[in-house]
VOBA-1610 file (N, C-alpha, C; in pm, whole numbers, padded with zeros to 5 digits, always signed):
BEGIN
Met+05619+07543+13162Met+05709+07478+13072Met+05791+07585+13001Ala+05924+07570+13000Ala+06015+07667+12937Ala+06061+07614+12803Leu+06081+07707+12715Leu+06132+07670+12585Leu+06284+07667+12590Val+06343+07562+12548Val+06489+07548+12548Val+06535+07539+12403Ser+06630+07624+12370Ser+06683+07624+12234Ser+06793+07522+12224Arg+06785+07438+12127Arg+06889+07338+12104Arg+06956+07370+11970Gly+07088+07370+11969Gly+07161+07397+11845Gly+07209+07541+11839Pro+07289+07572+11738Pro+07347+07706+11727Pro+07243+07810+11688Lys+07272+07932+11727Lys+07187+08045+11689Lys+07255+08116+11574Tyr+07178+08167+11483Tyr+07232+08234+11367Tyr+07183+08378+11363Ala+07267+08465+11311Ala+07227+08604+11291Ala+07246+08635+11143Leu+07156+08712+11091Leu+07164+08752+10952Leu+07249+08878+10943Leu+07358+08871+10869Leu+07446+08986+10851Leu+07418+09047+10715Leu+07381+09172+10715Leu+07351+09243+10592Leu+07475+09316+10545Pro+07497+09324+10414Pro+07615+09396+10365Pro+07604+09545+10398Met+07721+09605+10426Met+07724+09747+10456Met+07703+09825+10327Gln+07637+09936+10340Gln+07617+10021+10223Gln+07738+10112+10208Val+07796+10111+10090Val+07913+10193+10061Val+07871+10294+09956Thr+07894+10420+09986Thr+07856+10524+09891Thr+07949+10522+09770Ala+07903+10576+09659Ala+07985+10582+09538Ala+08110+10664+09563Glu+08099+10768+09644Glu+08215+10852+09676Glu+08322+10772+09748Ala+08280+10688+09843Ala+08375+10608+09919Ala+08441+10504+09831Lys+08368+10449+09735Lys+08425+10349+09645Lys+08535+10407+09558Asn+08518+10532+09517Asn+08612+10593+09423Asn+08726+10669+09489Ser+08722+10686+09620Ser+08828+10763+09685Ser+08945+10672+09718Pro+09067+10724+09702Pro+09186+10643+09733Pro+09199+10626+09884Pro+09274+10523+09927Pro+09295+10506+10071Pro+09373+10624+10126Pro+09356+10654+10256Pro+09429+10767+10312Pro+09579+10748+10297Ala+09648+10851+10253Ala+09792+10844+10230Ala+09867+10870+10360Lys+09978+10799+10375Lys+10067+10826+10487Lys+10152+10945+10449Ile+10164+11038+10539Ile+10244+11156+10511Ile+10390+11120+10537Ile+10470+11141+10436Ile+10612+11108+10444Ile+10692+11237+10439Met+10796+11242+10520Met+10885+11358+10516Met+11024+11310+10478Leu+11100+11400+10421Leu+11236+11369+10377Leu+11333+11436+10472Ile+11417+11356+10535Ile+11524+11411+10620Ile+11656+11348+10577Lys+11764+11410+10617Lys+11897+11360+10584Lys+11955+11299+10711Val+11994+11172+10703Val+12053+11102+10817Val+12194+11061+10778Asn+12292+11113+10851Asn+12433+11085+10823Asn+12465+11105+10675Gly+12411+11214+10617Gly+12441+11251+10479Gly+12357+11183+10373Gln+12267+11091+10413Gln+12183+11022+10315Gln+12037+11058+10334Asp+11966+11082+10223Asp+11824+11113+10229Asp+11745+10991+10274Arg+11649+11015+10363Arg+11562+10908+10414Arg+11419+10957+10417Asp+11325+10872+10377Asp+11183+10899+10390Asp+11137+10843+10523Leu+11074+10926+10603Leu+11024+10883+10734Leu+10881+10929+10750Pro+10802+10857+10831Pro+10665+10901+10854Pro+10663+11030+10934Glu+10566+11114+10903Glu+10552+11240+10978Glu+10530+11207+11125Gly+10590+11287+11212Gly+10574+11266+11356Gly+10684+11182+11418Glu+10778+11134+11338Glu+10890+11054+11389Glu+10975+11140+11482Thr+11016+11082+11594Thr+11101+11154+11689Thr+11247+11111+11668Val+11336+11189+11726Val+11478+11155+11721Val+11498+11018+11784Arg+11434+10994+11899Arg+11448+10866+11970Arg+11404+10750+11880Ala+11289+10765+11813Ala+11239+10659+11725Ala+11334+10635+11608Leu+11395+10742+11558Leu+11490+10728+11449Leu+11612+10648+11495Val+11663+10678+11612Val+11778+10606+11666Val+11744+10458+11683Val+11627+10430+11737Val+11583+10291+11757Val+11566+10222+11622Arg+11518+10294+11521Arg+11501+10240+11386Arg+11633+10184+11333Tyr+11744+10244+11373Tyr+11877+10198+11333Tyr+11935+10095+11429Asn+11850+10040+11516Asn+11890+09938+11614Asn+12001+09987+11707Leu+11993+10113+11745Leu+12090+10172+11837Leu+12020+10205+11968Thr+12097+10212+12075Thr+12043+10250+12205Thr+12056+10401+12220Pro+11944+10471+12240Pro+11950+10618+12246Pro+12049+10673+12347Glu+12067+10605+12458Glu+12157+10654+12562Glu+12304+10631+12528Lys+12331+10557+12420Lys+12470+10525+12386Lys+12514+10587+12254Val+12443+10692+12211Val+12482+10762+12089Val+12481+10912+12114Ala+12548+10984+12027Ala+12541+11130+12027Ala+12463+11168+11901Val+12371+11263+11914Val+12289+11304+11801Val+12303+11454+11779Glu+12323+11488+11652Glu+12328+11628+11612Glu+12206+11652+11523Leu+12126+11751+11558Leu+12008+11786+11480Leu+12030+11925+11421Asn+12033+11932+11290Asn+12056+12059+11220Asn+12182+12129+11271Arg+12289+12051+11281Arg+12423+12098+11320Arg+12434+12145+11465Arg+12338+12104+11549Arg+12345+12137+11692Arg+12336+12008+11772Leu+12426+11993+11868Leu+12425+11874+11953Leu+12296+11870+12033Leu+12234+11754+12036Leu+12106+11737+12104Leu+12127+11658+12232Arg+12080+11713+12344Arg+12090+11642+12472Arg+11995+11524+12475Thr+12031+11421+12549Thr+11949+11299+12558Thr+11805+11328+12597Glu+11784+11424+12686Glu+11647+11454+12731Glu+11564+11522+12622Lys+11628+11561+12511Lys+11557+11622+12398Lys+11534+11523+12283Tyr+11561+11395+12306Tyr+11546+11295+12200Tyr+11399+11272+12161Asp+11305+11324+12237Asp+11164+11311+12201Asp+11120+11426+12108Thr+11216+11504+12062Thr+11188+11611+11966Thr+11135+11549+11836Val+11028+11605+11785Val+10969+11556+11660Val+11047+11614+11542Leu+11085+11527+11451Leu+11159+11570+11333Leu+11065+11638+11234Lys+11123+11729+11155Lys+11046+11801+11053Lys+11107+11777+10916Asn+11026+11792+10814Asn+11073+11776+10678Asn+11194+11866+10654Gly+11300+11809+10598Gly+11421+11886+10569Gly+11525+11885+10680Asp+11494+11827+10796Asp+11592+11822+10905Asp+11713+11740+10863Glu+11828+11773+10923Glu+11951+11698+10903Glu+11994+11641+11036Val+12014+11509+11038Val+12049+11440+11163Val+12181+11366+11141Glu+12269+11377+11238Glu+12392+11299+11241Glu+12388+11214+11367Ile+12406+11083+11352Ile+12409+10991+11466Ile+12547+10932+11475Val+12609+10948+11590Val+12745+10901+11611Val+12746+10801+11726Thr+12803+10684+11705Thr+12814+10585+11811Thr+12951+10596+11875Phe+12957+10558+12001Phe+13083+10563+12073Phe+13160+10434+12050Val+13289+10447+12028Val+13375+10331+12004Val+13483+10331+12108Gly+13500+10219+12173Gly+13605+10207+12275Gly+13734+10155+12212Gly+13838+10166+12283Gly+13965+10114+12232Gly+14080+10200+12282Gly+14197+10164+12241Gly+14310+10238+12290Gly+14420+10254+12192
//
């Protein structure tokens, strides 16, 4: 004869132990860097790339020209990680006659 369990099974969940040090420590801070984009100061998360910055402005990376610290940046270099204090100029192409 086999025992058959009928109904839901329950597990006892014990509260996690939190040390006093963990209770008093602030949450980890996001590191923010300050860069200049088209002449205006912007706070960006550390590790932001040129490509991510262009996308942040809802632009297509392949359809803009980017200058990083007064030097034209080739499209294949758009994965360059920005550093605090960098200056970026983003120029879009405009058609017309």
